[in-house]
N, C-alpha and C positions, 0 to 999 in steps of 0.2 A: 810265511807271512799271512797266508789266507787263514791258517788255523789260529793264529794269534788274534786276527780280527774277529773270527767267530767266537773265540774264548772271551774276548773283551765284551762283545755284544751280549753273550750269555750272562756274564757277570753283571753287566749294566741292567739287564732285564730282571735278574734275580734280586738285585739291590732294590730296583724300583718296585718290584712286585712283592718283596719280602718285608723286612722290618722297615717301617716308614721312617723317614728322616724327621718328620714332625707328627706329634700326636695332636690331632685336632679335637678341641672340645665342642665347638659349635661353628656353624656358618649360616648366616641369614642374609638374604637379598630381598629388599622390600622397597616399595614406592613411598617416598616422603615428599609431598607436594609434587613438583615436576622432576625430582631427582630419584635415581635408584641408588640406594645406600647398601653397600655390602659390608657386613660386620662379621668378624670372626674372632675366636679365642683359641689359643693353643695351650695345652697343659704341659708340653715338653717339646723343646726344639733341640735336636741332637747336633745339627750342623749349622754353620753360618750360610746365609743365602738371602733369597728374596722371594716374594710371592708375586705371581702373575694373576690378574683378574681377566678372565676371558668371557666373550659374549658370543651367542649363537642364535640363529633363527630356528634351527631344527634340533639342536642338541647333538649334532654330529660334526658339523664343520665349525671350527672355532677361530675367533680373532682376538688377539690380545689387545685390551683397551687400557690397561693400567699395570703399574708395578709398584710394590711397596716393600721397602727394605725390612728384612726380618730382624728381630731383636736378639735372637739366640746366639750361641747355645745357652739354654736355660731350662731348669726343671721346675719352673713355677708358671702360673698363668700369665699369658701375654695377650693384650687386646689390640685389635687393628680395625680400621675402617677405610673404605674407599667409596667415593660418590661421583656420579656424573649424570648428565641429562639423559633420561631413559628414552627408549624407542620401543613402542609396543609390538613392533614387528620382530624385535630381537629379545625374546623373553627369557632365554636361558643364560645362566651365569655359572662359571666354573672357577674354582680356586686351585691353583697349581703352585707347588713349592719347587724352586730350583736351587740346588746347592751351588757353592762357588766352583765346584768341579764340573758342573753342567748336568748332574743327575736330576731328574724331575720326578715328582710324585703328584698325581692327581688326588687332591684331598677331598673335594666335595663339589656337587652340582645342584643348583636350585633353579626352579622356574618361577619367574616373577609374575604376579597377577596385577596387571595395569588397570583393571576395570573396577569401577565402584560397585559395591553390593549394598542394596538398599532394602530395608524391611519396614513395612507399614505396621505401626502399632495402634494407630487411630485412623479410621476411615469412616466418618460419620456425616450424614446429611441432616441438617436441621431444616425440616420442611416448612416451618413457620417463617424463618428468616431467609431461607434459600441459600444458606452458607454451607459449603462442604468443608469440613474440618479434616485436615490431613496431618498426621503426626508420623514421623519416620526416623529411622536410625540409619546412618551412613557410615561406612567403615574407612573412607578415604576423603581427602580434601580434593574434591572434584566439582566442577561447575555442572549444575543440573538444570535441565529445562523441563517444565511441565507443559504437556500439550493435551488438549481436549478435542475429541472427535465425535461428531454426531452419528446417528444410526446408519447414515449412508456413507460414512467414512470421510466426511469433509472436516478439515481442521477448523475449529471455531474459536480456539483460544490458545495462547501460548504465553509463558512468562518464565523468568528465572526463579528457581526454588532457592530459599535460604540454604547456604552451605558454608563450610569453612573447614576446620579440622574435623576429624572423625567424631561423631556425637549424635545427639538427638535434636531434631528441629520440628517446627510446626509451620503450617501454611493454611490460610483460609481463602477459599475460592467462592466468590459471590456469583451465583447462577442466575439471579433474577434478570440480568440483562441478556441472558442467552435464551431464555424461555424454557419451557418444559420439554422433556424428551428423554431418550436413552443416550448415555454417553460412555465413551471409553477414555479413561484417564491414563496417559502414558508418561512415564518419567524417562528422560533421555540424558545420557552422559554427553555433554556438549562437545568434549574434545574429540570423540570418535563418532559422533552422531549415532550412538548405540543405545537402544532401548534396554533399560535395566529393571523396569517394574511397570506393571499396569493394573488397572482396577476398573471394573464395569459397575455402573449404577444407573438408576432411573430417577428423574426428578419430576 
């Protein structure tokens, strides 16, 4: 009986580590607004079964958060998606296929980037009008704050920056009411109170 169990275990490992039961074309996990959307495509499904979507803090310990029924067996492209409210403390996502017989294949692992990335393409001070023109590109729909600090590190100004879907935006900051001096401009992602960009200038 012991030898039979060992043989079955070896066969199971050989199957799971040998020819995959699903040929995966792509797997993407990305932030869309406040949701994490997992999308994947298969090019061939050899067995009937279902997909598990798993989540992890460190990429080692996994928790199943979703199940999607597979469309196979099929030898053509099949498309799937799964979405849920994301948690930036759990950035790792894994896709697993399990056949009706219980055999599992780990198909793909992705790490999600929850943080906004901002790039200044315009940062110009009009000294005649005292207006600082800021143009920027943001890659995610996140709420942003602009903060201004004087040379001793005291916050002298704060406001919400225009944002929405990923794209290009502009913001004008009137410095006349603040007086002249050296400033540090900091852009913060409001959701996590995380600084994502900064710029120093003197007026």
